[in-house]
C-alpha positions as CSV (number, residue, x, y, z in Angstrom):
1,M,107.8,-1.0,188.8
2,H,105.4,-0.9,185.8
3,H,102.7,-2.0,187.4
4,L,103.2,1.0,190.6
5,F,103.7,3.3,187.3
6,V,100.2,2.6,185.5
7,T,98.3,2.1,188.9
8,I,99.7,5.7,189.9
9,L,98.4,7.1,186.1
10,E,95.3,5.4,186.3
11,W,94.7,7.0,190.3
12,V,95.8,10.8,188.2
13,R,93.5,10.0,185.3
14,D,90.4,8.9,187.8
15,G,91.4,10.9,191.2
16,G,91.5,14.2,189.7
17,Y,93.5,17.2,192.0
18,L,93.0,15.4,194.3
19,A,95.2,12.6,193.6
20,V,97.5,14.7,191.9
21,A,97.1,16.7,195.9
22,L,97.9,13.1,197.6
23,L,100.9,11.6,195.5
24,M,102.8,15.0,195.0
25,A,102.9,14.9,198.6
26,M,103.9,11.5,198.7
27,E,106.8,12.1,196.3
28,S,107.9,15.3,198.4
29,S,108.8,12.8,201.4
30,I,110.6,9.5,201.4
31,L,108.6,7.4,199.0
32,P,110.3,6.9,195.6
33,L,107.6,8.2,193.8
34,P,108.5,10.1,190.0
35,S,106.7,13.3,190.5
36,E,107.3,12.3,186.5
37,I,104.7,10.6,186.0
38,V,102.4,12.4,188.5
39,I,102.1,16.4,186.5
40,P,102.6,15.3,182.9
41,P,100.5,12.6,182.7
42,A,97.2,15.0,184.3
43,A,98.7,17.8,182.2
44,Y,98.1,15.8,179.3
45,W,94.5,15.3,180.8
46,A,93.9,18.8,181.5
47,S,94.5,19.3,177.2
48,Q,92.0,17.1,177.3
49,G,89.1,18.7,179.1
50,R,89.3,16.4,182.5
51,M,91.3,19.1,184.9
52,S,92.7,22.6,183.4
53,L,96.0,23.1,183.9
54,A,96.2,25.6,186.2
55,G,94.7,23.6,188.8
56,V,97.0,20.9,188.5
57,V,99.5,23.1,188.9
58,L,98.3,24.0,192.2
59,A,97.2,20.5,193.5
60,G,100.9,19.9,192.5
61,T,102.4,22.7,194.7
62,I,99.7,22.2,197.6
63,G,101.1,18.4,198.1
64,S,104.2,19.0,197.9
65,Y,104.3,21.6,200.0
66,V,102.4,19.3,202.9
67,G,104.8,16.3,201.8
68,A,107.6,18.6,202.5
69,M,106.4,19.9,205.4
70,A,105.9,16.8,207.1
71,M,109.9,15.9,206.2
72,Y,110.5,19.0,208.5
73,A,108.4,18.2,210.5
74,V,108.9,14.4,211.8
75,S,113.1,15.7,210.5
76,R,113.3,18.8,213.6
77,W,111.8,15.9,216.2
78,L,113.8,13.3,216.0
79,G,117.3,14.9,214.8
80,R,119.8,13.8,212.6
81,P,121.2,10.5,214.9
82,L,117.7,9.2,214.5
83,V,117.0,10.2,211.0
84,L,120.5,8.2,209.8
85,R,119.7,5.5,212.0
86,W,116.5,4.7,210.5
87,G,116.6,6.5,206.9
88,K,118.1,3.8,206.0
89,Y,114.6,1.5,205.9
90,V,113.3,4.3,203.1
91,R,116.8,4.9,201.1
92,I,117.7,7.8,202.9
93,T,121.7,7.3,203.2
94,P,124.2,9.0,205.5
95,E,124.8,10.3,201.6
96,K,121.8,11.7,200.0
97,L,121.5,13.5,204.0
98,E,125.2,14.7,203.6
99,R,124.7,16.3,200.2
100,S,121.3,18.1,201.1
101,E,123.3,19.4,203.7
102,R,126.0,20.3,201.8
103,L,123.4,21.9,199.5
104,L,121.6,24.4,202.7
105,E,125.3,25.1,204.2
106,R,126.1,26.3,200.8
107,Y,123.6,28.1,199.6
108,E,121.0,28.9,203.3
109,L,117.8,29.5,201.7
110,G,118.6,29.3,198.6
111,G,119.1,26.4,198.6
112,V,116.1,24.6,199.7
113,F,114.7,26.9,196.9
114,F,117.1,25.4,194.0
115,A,116.9,21.7,195.9
116,R,113.1,21.5,194.7
117,L,114.1,22.1,191.4
118,L,116.5,19.0,191.3
119,P,115.9,15.6,191.3
120,V,117.3,12.6,194.4
121,V,117.7,15.9,196.9
122,R,114.3,17.3,195.7
123,H,112.6,15.3,198.5
124,L,115.1,15.3,201.0
125,I,115.8,19.3,201.6
126,G,113.4,19.2,204.6
127,I,115.2,16.7,206.9
128,P,118.3,19.0,207.1
129,A,116.2,22.2,207.1
130,G,114.2,20.5,210.1
131,V,117.2,19.3,211.4
132,V,118.8,22.4,211.8
133,R,115.4,24.3,212.4
134,V,115.0,26.1,209.6
135,R,112.6,29.0,210.1
136,I,109.5,27.6,209.3
137,I,108.2,30.5,207.3
138,P,111.2,31.6,204.9
139,Y,111.0,27.4,203.8
140,S,107.8,27.8,203.2
141,I,108.0,30.6,200.9
142,A,111.4,28.7,199.8
143,T,109.7,25.3,199.1
144,I,106.1,26.4,197.9
145,A,108.1,28.4,195.0
146,G,110.0,26.2,193.7
147,S,107.2,23.5,193.8
148,A,105.4,25.6,192.1
149,I,108.3,26.1,188.9
150,W,109.0,22.7,189.2
151,C,105.1,21.4,188.7
152,A,104.7,24.3,186.3
153,V,108.0,22.1,184.3
154,L,106.6,19.5,184.4
155,A,102.9,20.8,182.9
156,W,104.6,22.0,180.4
157,F,106.0,19.3,179.1
158,G,103.3,17.6,180.2
159,Q,101.0,19.2,177.7
160,H,103.9,19.0,174.6
161,V,105.7,16.5,174.7
162,L,102.6,14.0,175.6
163,G,100.7,16.1,174.1
164,S,102.0,15.8,170.5
165,E,102.6,11.8,171.5
166,P,100.4,11.3,173.1
167,H,101.2,6.8,172.9
168,L,103.5,7.5,175.7
169,M,100.6,7.4,177.5
170,D,100.3,3.9,177.1
171,D,104.0,3.4,178.5
172,P,104.8,5.1,181.7
173,D,108.4,3.9,181.8
174,A,108.9,5.7,178.5
175,I,107.5,9.1,180.1
176,V,109.7,8.8,182.7
177,R,112.4,8.2,180.2
178,V,111.7,11.0,178.1
179,L,111.3,13.7,180.4
180,H,114.3,12.2,181.6
181,E,116.0,13.2,178.0
182,K,114.6,16.0,177.6
183,S,115.0,17.9,180.8
184,S,118.6,17.5,181.3
185,S,119.0,21.1,179.9
186,I,116.6,22.3,182.2
187,I,118.9,21.3,185.8
188,T,122.1,22.2,183.8
189,G,120.2,25.6,183.9
190,V,119.2,25.2,187.9
191,L,122.9,24.2,188.4
192,V,124.1,27.0,186.8
193,L,121.6,29.8,188.6
194,A,122.4,28.2,192.0
195,G,126.5,28.4,190.7
196,L,125.8,32.4,190.7
197,Y,123.4,31.9,193.3
198,G,126.4,30.9,195.3
199,L,128.7,33.3,193.8
200,M,127.0,36.3,194.9
201,L,126.5,34.6,198.8
202,W,130.6,33.8,198.5
203,M,131.5,37.3,197.4
204,T,128.3,39.0,200.0
205,G,130.5,37.2,202.6
206,R,133.4,38.4,201.7
207,R,132.8,42.2,201.9
208,R,131.1,41.9,204.9
209,R,134.6,40.2,206.4
210,A,136.5,42.8,204.3
211,K,134.3,45.6,206.2
212,S,134.6,43.7,209.9
213,G,138.2,42.9,210.0
């Protein structure tokens, strides 16, 4: 994995926006490629004049959307039984799929948005969305919004964390470890917002049931 991480850093450094877009498309599909070693290093090099920060965020968002749409399209075509049958070969376990389905069921389209901000389920949410045939335009809007925010957060980390600790660029494993440590507060914030959103949906549904009753 260390060798792979080093290779990815070299691709980002040498490939610029196209490499960022392609790697983020892979990250948003079934491939276990952490976005923490794509966007933050790209943002660091943007601060060094190699790219622009806005361009990094845009390329990351476009790539994330392409990967998410690929997952959505394939899952919509295959259906849940085939996803479960073949998913084990690409590390899609029934538990992970069920977690994504619960998120989508509980929060509806908001689940797509929040999933794009959370580890583990962010690259899987397109599968249940495709299986249950979520409408493509709302799915696209939620995916683009969530992906843009996630890429912007990672870019901020890249500028501030890697900018103040440039020695981390020599150790991709340390980049992932440090960013995971520093992103815990953001993940907590996302979970709190998701909880409030779920509460709002529950209260709205309760009022509707009361009126219809």
